[in-house]
NUNU-751619 format. One record per residue (C-alpha): x, y, z; residue in three letters. Coordinates in steps of 0.05 Angstrom, whole numbers, plus 5000, padded with zeros to 4 digits. Layout:
<pts>
XYZALA...
</pts>
This chain:
<pts>
497368842330MET494268522390SER496668662463LEU498767932473TRP502567962409SER506468582429ARG507568232499ILE510267602462ALA514968062419ASN518368272482VAL520667602497LEU523267492431ARG529367962438GLY534567912380ASP529567472342GLY525368102334LEU530968532313SER532968042260ARG525968012234GLU525368762230ILE531968802195ASP529668252146GLU523568632135GLU527169322119LEU532168942074GLU526268642034SER523169312024HIS530069601997ILE530768981953GLU523669101926GLU525469841912ALA531569621874VAL527869121832ARG523069681815GLN529270031782GLY531370511839ARG538470641858ASP540570201922PRO543470791955ALA537771261937GLU532770711965ALA536770652030ARG537171432037ARG529771442026ALA528270952082PHE532771352129GLY537371112181PRO536770362195ALA537570432269LEU531870942275ARG527470502228GLN528869912272ARG527470242337GLU521170562311GLU518769862285SER520369552353ARG516270062390ASP510169912347ILE510869152352ARG512169112427LEU511069492491ILE517169932499ALA517269972576TRP516569232580LEU522269122537ASP526569632577SER524869212635LEU526568562601ARG533368872579ALA535169102649ASP533068452679THR538168102632VAL543568632646PHE542268562721GLY543167812719TRP549867922682ARG551968412736GLN550167892793ILE554267382754LYS560067822742LYS561267972818SER559667282849LYS562867322911VAL559867992930THR552667812905SER553067152945ALA554967513008ALA549067992998ALA544367452982VAL546167013042LEU545667583090SER538667763063LEU536667013060ALA537966953132LEU533667573152ALA528267393099VAL527866673125GLY527266953198ALA521467393176CYS518266863136THR518566373196SER515666883242ALA510267023195PHE508566273187ARG507766203262LEU503666833271VAL499166663214ASP498065963235ALA496566153308LEU493366843304LEU491167023233LEU489066403194ARG481366353193PRO477965723216LEU475965293156PRO468465403170VAL463265723137ALA463866563145GLU469166533201PRO468767283204GLU462067213241ARG464866823296LEU466067133362HIS467766863435VAL464967063500VAL470567263551ALA470467623616PHE474968113651GLU475568163721GLY480968153781ALA484667513790GLY486967173853ALA492967673857ASP488368263851GLY490968423780LYS486168493720ASN485667843680MET481367613620THR478466903616TYR473666563568ASP470666023607SER463165953624SER458765443661SER453465063623TYR447565393658PRO450266063642MET451265863566PHE443965633562ARG441566293591GLN445566683545MET443666253486ARG436366373500THR437567113506ALA440367243438VAL437266673399ARG434067163350GLU440467523335GLN445866963339ALA447266263352GLU451566053411LEU455665433409ILE458565103470ALA465564773465ILE469264523520SER477064593529TYR480964053494ALA482563493542ASP487862983536ARG483862343560ILE484661583569ASP480461133526LEU480560403509THR477660003448TYR478959373484GLY481359193554ARG483559693610ASP490659473600GLN490259763527GLU488860493546MET490861043495GLU491261783497LYS486762233453ALA484562963450TYR477263043468TRP472163563467GLN464863643488TYR461064063434VAL454064313422SER450563833375GLY449164373328TRP456364593323MET457764203257PHE451664433220GLY452765193241SER459665173217PHE457464873151GLY461564223157LEU459963583124ARG461962863141PRO467762503106ALA464861873129LEU457961693168GLY454562283198ARG456062863243LEU452663043309LEU445963453306THR441963833357GLU438063163372ASN444262873401ASP444863413452ASP437963483485LEU438162983545LYS443862873591PRO447562193582GLY442261963526ALA446761993464HIS453461683474PRO455761833401TYR462462073379ALA465362393314VAL472562293297LEU477062813267SER479662643198TYR486762653226ASP485462173282TYR481461703235TRP487661713190THR493461553240HIS488561133289ARG484660703237PHE488660823170GLY481561123141ARG478460443148ASP470960533135PRO469760003185LYS471360473241ALA464160743240ILE460060303289GLY466360153331ARG465660323407THR470560533461PHE470260663533ARG472261313568MET471261263642GLY464960883655ASN461461083591ASP461060693525LEU461261123462TYR459560923393GLN463261223331ILE457761493282VAL462361933234GLY468462283212VAL468863023202SER471563333140GLU479163373131LYS479764133137ARG476564203209PHE480863983267THR477264363320GLY476565083347THR482465073394GLU488165343351THR494964933368GLY491164293388THR488263793339VAL481863473370THR481162763357ASP474262613385ILE467863053391PHE462062843437VAL455363173451PRO455563693508MET450263323548THR454662713558MET458763113612LYS457862903684ASN450763143703PRO453063493768ARG458063883721THR452264073676LEU447964323728ALA453464743767SER453165473756SER459965563787ASN463665013745ASN466865403689PHE469464913639TRP467265113568LEU467865663519ARG461966023487THR462666163413LEU457866683384VAL455866603308GLN452367243286LEU446967153240LYS447567483173PRO446668243176GLY446968273251VAL452068733280ALA456368473339ALA454769073386GLU447268913397PRO448668213414VAL453968433460HIS449468913497GLU444168373505ARG449567853532LEU452168393581ARG445368483611ALA444267733617THR451167643648PHE449268193703ARG442967803720ALA446767143721ILE451867453773GLN446467743815GLU443467013823GLU450066693834ARG452067213887ALA445966953932LYS450066303936GLY456266663965PHE453966954035PRO461066804062ALA464967154009MET469067714032PRO465968394012LYS472168623972PRO471567973935ARG464168053925LEU465368793899ASP470468523848ALA465467943828PHE460168483810PHE465368873773LYS467168323723GLU465468543652LYS463068093592LEU466968193526LEU465667963459LEU471867833423GLU473067633351PRO474266883342ALA475166813263ALA482266453280ALA479365993338GLY480866103409ARG485965743451SER490465853516ASN496765803467MET494466413430GLN493566803496ARG500366563519GLU504466683456TYR501067283426ARG505667793458ARG511867303452SER510567273378LEU509768023373ALA516668113411ALA519767623360LEU516567963301GLY520268633323VAL526468273331LEU526567933262VAL524468633231ALA530368933262LEU534868373236VAL531968533167LEU533069253170LEU540469143192ILE540868643128ALA538069173088CYS542769693111ALA548569203095ASN546769103024VAL544969823015ALA552069983033ASN554269442985LEU550169712931MET552470382944THR559570182940ALA558269812873ARG554770432848ALA560870832861ALA564970342820ALA560170422762ARG559571172765ALA563171242696ARG558270762666GLU552271162693MET555271812669ALA556271512600LEU548671272601ARG546371942617VAL551172262563SER547771852509ILE540672032534GLY538571562584ALA533371852629GLY533571872708ARG528271382716TRP531670872666ARG537770882714LEU533670812776VAL530070242743GLN536569912724LEU539269922794VAL532469712824LEU532269112782ILE539168882803GLU537168972872SER530568572859ALA534968012832TRP538467992901LEU532068052939ALA528367462904PHE534367032904LEU534867162978ALA527067052987THR527866372952ALA533566142999LEU529766463061GLY523566053040ALA527665393043LEU530365623114PHE523265773136ALA520565123108TRP524964783164ARG525165283216ALA517765433227ALA515964693244PRO522164653288PHE520065243328ILE513164933335VAL516264283362GLY519564673415MET513565073440ILE510364533489ASN512863933524SER513363213492PRO506863043535ASP502963583501ASN505963773435PRO503364413397ALA500364233329ARG499664803280LEU497764813207ALA503565093167LEU501665023095PRO505765363041ALA499665683008ASP497966322974TRP498166723041ARG505566533053VAL507166622977LEU504067292983GLY507667503043PHE514167263010GLY512867662948LEU511168282989ALA517468203031LEU521568122968ALA518868772938CYS519569103004GLY526668913016VAL528469122942THR525869832961PHE529069843028LEU535969733006PHE535869882933GLY532070552926LEU537670982957THR543070712913PRO538470742853ALA537271482868LEU544671632876ARG546071292812ALA540571682775SER543472332806ALA550172252771VAL553572842741LYS556572652676PRO562273152674ALA564073042746SER563772272741ALA567772252678LEU573372662710ARG573572162767GLY570372612821GLY564472572867GLU558173002871ASP559673452932PRO552173492947HIS550372772938GLY542972572950ILE539272853011PHE545173293020GLY549772673038LEU555772462998THR556771762982ARG561571683040ARG556872023094ARG550871613068LEU555170953080MET557171193148HIS549971383169ALA547370673148LEU553070383194ILE550670793252ALA543470533236VAL546169823235GLN549569893303VAL543670193336ALA539069643311PHE544169153330CYS544369423404PHE536769393406VAL536868633386VAL542468483434LEU539168843492PHE532768423479ALA536567783474ALA539867953539GLY533468053571LEU530267403545PHE536666993568VAL537167303636ALA529667163647THR529766443627PHE536466373668ASP532966683727ARG526666253721LEU530765583708ARG534565723770ASN528865963812GLN528765523878PRO522465093878THR523164893952GLY523364123935PHE528363653898SER525363423827ALA531462963819GLU529262223806ARG522062363818ILE516961983779LEU509462203782ASN504861623765LEU497861913754GLU493061353766ALA485561283755VAL480760703773THR475060443735GLN470660573796SER472560963861PRO477060533906GLN477360573983PRO483860904014PRO485960214039ALA486959993966PHE491060583951TRP495560454007ASP496359703984GLN498959963916VAL503560463946ALA506459913990GLU507259443931HIS510959973896LEU515760063953ARG517959333945ALA519959473872VAL527659403865PRO530860103855GLY524760493888VAL527160923949GLU520961263970LYS513461213954VAL507661733973ALA501061923948LEU498462663928ALA492462933893GLY496463133835TRP503963273821PRO506763943843LEU506964493790MET502664103742SER497464613734GLY492564323778GLU490264693843SER485064733896ALA483665413929VAL479865653989GLY478866244035PHE481866204105ILE478466444170SER482666504237ILE478966464304ASN471966564274GLY473867204237ALA471167354170PRO474767014113PRO481467304088SER481167624019GLU486967203998VAL486466493962PHE490265963996SER492365313959ASP490464633985PHE493663963970LEU492263263996ARG498262874009VAL499862214048SER504862114102PRO511962134078GLY510462564019TRP514463184043THR520462684056ASP519662403986ALA519563113955MET525063314003ARG521063924029ILE524664144094PRO520564034159LEU521664684204ILE517464454264ASP512063954282GLY510963294251ARG508962934188ASP502262634176PHE500961934210ARG497161354183ALA490861534224GLY490662254203ASP484762414156THR481562984119TYR474263114139ALA471363234072ALA464463404101GLY463363944155LEU468563704210GLY475463784229SER482663524214GLY490063694216VAL494064044167ALA501664224149ILE502764934129VAL508365284092ASN512165924110GLU507866374066ALA501566094103PHE504366264172ALA506666944149LYS499767104119GLN495366874176TYR499866814236PHE504167444228SER510166984212GLY510066654281GLU510865884291ASN503965614272PRO504564934307ILE498264774351GLY494365374324LYS487865274285SER484665554219PHE478465424185ALA477265334111LYS470765584078ILE468264944049GLU461865094017ASP457965713985ASN453565754049ALA459765924090GLY460665204122GLY467565094155ARG472464534163VAL477164674219ARG484464454218PHE489964454271GLN496964564245VAL501263964267VAL507164114216GLY511064704189PHE514964654127VAL519165114081ARG515565394020ASN514864953958ALA512265173896ARG506064813876SER503065233821ARG505565353752ASP505966123758ASP513766133762MET514766883760PRO509967023817LEU511266913895PRO509566253928ILE502266293954ARG499866054025PRO499465284025MET496164794069ALA497264054058TYR491763594085VAL491462824092PRO490362464031PHE484761994058HIS478462354070ALA472262154111ILE465262434114ASP461562694173THR459761994193LYS466961784195GLY466661334131ALA472161314087SER470961674021GLN473261253960PRO477461603906MET477761503830GLY484561863818ARG490662013851GLY498662103841THR503561623863PHE510062023877VAL516161553868VAL523361713887ARG528161233852THR535061053873SER541461343846LYS544360943790GLY543560703720THR537060483685GLY532761053705GLN529561003637GLU526460313649ALA522660533710TYR516760813677PRO514760193643THR516359733707ILE512360183754LEU506460233704ARG506459473703ARG507059383777GLU501259853791VAL496459423748ALA499258793784ARG498259093854ALA490559183848ARG485759013796PRO482459653771GLY488060083778PHE491460363717ARG496760893706VAL494261403658SER500561833654ASN507661843678ILE511762483682ARG518562623716THR518263203763GLN524063493720THR519663493658GLU514063833695ILE518464383720ASN521764513653GLN515264553619ALA513965203654HIS519765513620THR518565283552VAL516366003526ARG522466303558GLU526965773533ARG524265883464LEU524866633467LEU532066613495ALA534366093440MET531266493382LEU533367163409ALA540366903415MET540366663345PHE537767323320PHE542967703358ALA548467283332ALA545967403258VAL545268163273ALA551968183301LEU554867813240LEU551368263192LEU553468903228ALA560668653227GLY560368493153VAL557569163141GLY562769543181LEU567969153146TYR565269313075GLY564970083092VAL572070083118LEU574769663059ASP571370123008TYR574270743048SER581370453039VAL579970292964LEU577471012955GLN583371362991ARG588970882972ARG592571432932HIS592371912994GLU594671353038ILE600571262993GLY602471962993ILE601972003066ARG606371413077MET611371673026ALA612172273068VAL613171863133GLY606271793163ALA606571253219PRO602270623215ALA598370843272GLY596071503239GLY594171103178ILE589870663222ALA586771253254ARG585471593186LEU581670983157VAL577670833220THR576271483255VAL570271713217ASP566971013219VAL568270933291PHE564871603304ARG558771333271MET559470683310VAL559271073372LEU553671493353ALA549770883336GLY551570553400ALA549271133441LEU542471163403ALA541970393409GLY543670443484LEU537670933494ALA532870543450ILE535169843475GLY534370043547MET527170353533ALA525569723491THR527969223546VAL523669573601ARG517569563554TYR518468833535ILE519368643608ALA513068983624ALA509268693567LEU511467973573LEU513067873646TYR509368453681GLU515368653717VAL520369203715LYS527169093687ALA531169293746THR537368823736ASP540969183675LEU547768913691GLY547068393635VAL546068943588LEU553269123589ALA554468473544ILE551468823481PRO556669393487SER562068913492LEU559768493436ALA559069063388VAL565669343406LEU568868683394ALA565468563327ALA567469283306ALA574869163324LEU574868473286LEU571568823225ALA576469393225ALA582568943231LEU583168703158PRO581669413131ALA587269693175VAL592169133153ILE590369253080HIS591870023088ALA598369993127VAL600869513074ARG599469953015ILE606170032976ASP607070812968PRO611770712910VAL606770272872THR601070772884MET605571352861LEU607770982798ARG600370832784ALA598871572785ASP
</pts>
C-alpha cells in the first residue's frame, strides 16, 4: 500500500474500521460457504479486535493515527470546559498578539531585506567619532567629493552608490500657489541598474544621467507616488514639475516593490545626484548623503573595508589643511574618527537608529508578558491534569505508554496555543499599523511595509509551537508520571516531577509570574516617568498659540520685503505678535560655531546661533534679564565684520564665568581659514531650548540679527525664513493656518508658505518615542498584572478545592474564619513574597540597564518604583479575596456527609 494511501486512511477514522470489519466478515462468510463451522471459522481467524488492529496498522501510519485520535479528543476536552479554555485562550492571545505585533515592527524596520538583487551584499559607510558633547557617536553621512574618491578606490571590488537623505520638499506641477509636498532623494544614476530594478513605466535613471552637474533634470517616480498622485495614468511620463528654480521632466516609474533605501520613509521622486546645487557637490565639508557599498560577487567585506579606511585617512588629512583655526583637542578627535562598514541589507535610516533599542526593550517586555501568560496557563493545565489523574491512571493500567500520555496533554495544549495564536494574529493585524501611526508626527508620518507574508506566518507558527512546549510540557510530564495505584486510591505522588509535588509546582509558577510582573511594572514605571519628565521639562519659552510659518521665495528677496510681509501679518485680525527667525525653535535645524574671547584660541565647545528679528524674544516670551532687544537698524555682518548679539545664560556661564555679559564682546570663527566676526552683547536672556536633544542640557546660544549685510554694507537677500506668529486668545485657532497662508501670498508676490507648524506640535514631536514607550509599557504592565492576578486566583481556588474536606473538619472543630483564611493563603503568599523579592532585584537592575541603554543616563529617581510593589500587592489581595470567601463559606456538615 502506498504512503499516500496510508496517510489518506488515517483521515477516514470509523470508515476504515467498518471497512476492515466488513472484510473480516466476508472472509468468515466465505469459510462458511466452503463448509466450515461458523464458530470454528471465527476461532481460526482469532480475536476480531486484534485482527482489526493489526489490519489498521498495515493500512495506515500508526503514530499519525494516534495523533489524529488525540487531536479529536483534545478538541472535545476544550469544548467540555468552555469557560476555563476560553480564559486560557484569551490570556495567551493577548500575549501572543503583543509578541506578533512586536515582531512585525522589528521585521519591517530592522530585518526585512530591501527588494533589490542580492541585498546581503549591501553595506553602508559609517563613521565613529566624538560628538559635540564629547561622547562617541556614529553617523553615516558623507560629502560628494569623499564619495567619489572612495568609489574610485574600490572600483575593482565593489560598486559605491550615493543616496541623499530623503527630504520632504515643495514642488509644483503648475503655479506657485499649487505647491504640494513630496519625499525626494538624489541618487547615483547607476543605482537602479545596480539594484537589478526594472521600470514599471518609461525608463529609469542611468549612469549617463549622472555625469555633468545640472545637465539632466530627469525624475523617476516611485510606483506608490505614481498611484496616489496620478492614479497610474501613463500620461504622467513626460510631464514636468518645478522644484525651486529647476524644471524636471518625469521619465519613468520604478517597479512596485521598490520604495527607496530609507526604511520608514517611502520616497516619491528620485533625481540624479548631479542635479544638486553645484556648491554643495563641490564642498568637502558638506555631509549630506549616504554611501552604500555593493560588494561584487565573491568579494569579502574586509578587504573593501581596509581600502576605504586608508582612503578615508587620506581624505581627513587633506581636509585638516582647511581648518587651521580648529582647537587642538577637536583636531585630535577629528583624526581619531574611524570608518565603519556596516550591513545594510534592510536599508538604512535614522528611524532604525532611533528605534532599534526601543524595539529591543519592548521585545523584552512582550516576552516577559508571554512567559507570565504561559506560567498562568501551565498552572491551569496542571490543575486540569490533577482532575484527570484517575483517567490517566486507567490509561496506564490498560497499557498506554508514557509518551502517549505526554502526546495527549501536549496536543490539548497545542489546541489552546493555536487558537490563541489565531486570535493574537487578529490583534496584531490591527495593533502593528496603529503603533506605526504613533511613531512620527503628523507632518512626517512613518511608513513601514507590514505584509502578512510567510515571514509573519512562520513566526506565528514557531511562536505557537514554542508556547505549546512552554506551558504544556510540565503538565504533560506530570500526567505521564502518574502512579496508577496511588491515583486510583485518590492520593498524590509524593515525589512529583523534578522533586516537586503538584501544589509546590503551581506555587513555584506563581513566584515566577510575580517576579516577571515586577520586572514589567518596573520598566513601565521607568518609561512613564521618563516621558513625564521630558513632557514637563521647561523649554524656556511659551509654545502656546505660536504658529511657525516656514516661508520660501522663488528667488532670494531683500530684507525689506520680508519686513513688509511681517508687517502685513500684524494687521490680520486675531494676530497678537509677528517676528522673523531663521527656523523654528526645536525644529531640528541648527547652526554652530566656535567662540573666541579677547583674541584667545577658539573654545572647544560648540555654540548655537540663530538669526531673529526685533520682537522675536517677546513673541516667544523668553525673559530678558538685562540689556535690550534688537532694533530695526541692527544687522548681522555675514562677511568678515562685526555685529550685535543677544546671548543666553549658558553662553554667559561658558564664556564669561557667569557674569553679566552686557557690553562684552566675543568672536565667532566664521570660515575654515580662521576668519572672525566680532559681536558685542547687547541683550541677556534666560535659557531657551533651541535644539531637539531634550534630555541634554541647553547649550550656549547667541541670537544675531535676522538681516545680514556683506563687508560692503549691502543687504543680503534671503530665500527662506520663518514668520513666528502669536495669535490672540479665543476660539477659531484652527482657522489661522489657512488665513495666514493666504495672507503671506497676498503680501508680496513670490512669497509662499511651505509649511505651517504650531510650536506645541514641534515640542511634542520630540517626545514621540517616549510617549509610545510609555503607552505600550503601561498596556503590557496592565496585561501582566491581570494575568498574574488571574493565575493567583486559579491557584488559590484549586487549593481550596483540594483541601475542602480538611477545611470542613477544621471548621467543624471550631477553627475561626481568620485561621481558615491563613491556612488557604499563607503558602501562596510566601511564594508571592519570594517572587516579589526576586522581581524587585531583577527589576531594579533592569531599570538601570534600560535607562543607560535608551537614555544614556543613570536611573537615580527610583521613588516611582514603589508603584509596582503596591500594584502587585493590590492584585494579590483582590485575587485572594474570592478564594478566601469560598473557603470560609464551606459547610462542614455537607463536607462530612459527603465523606
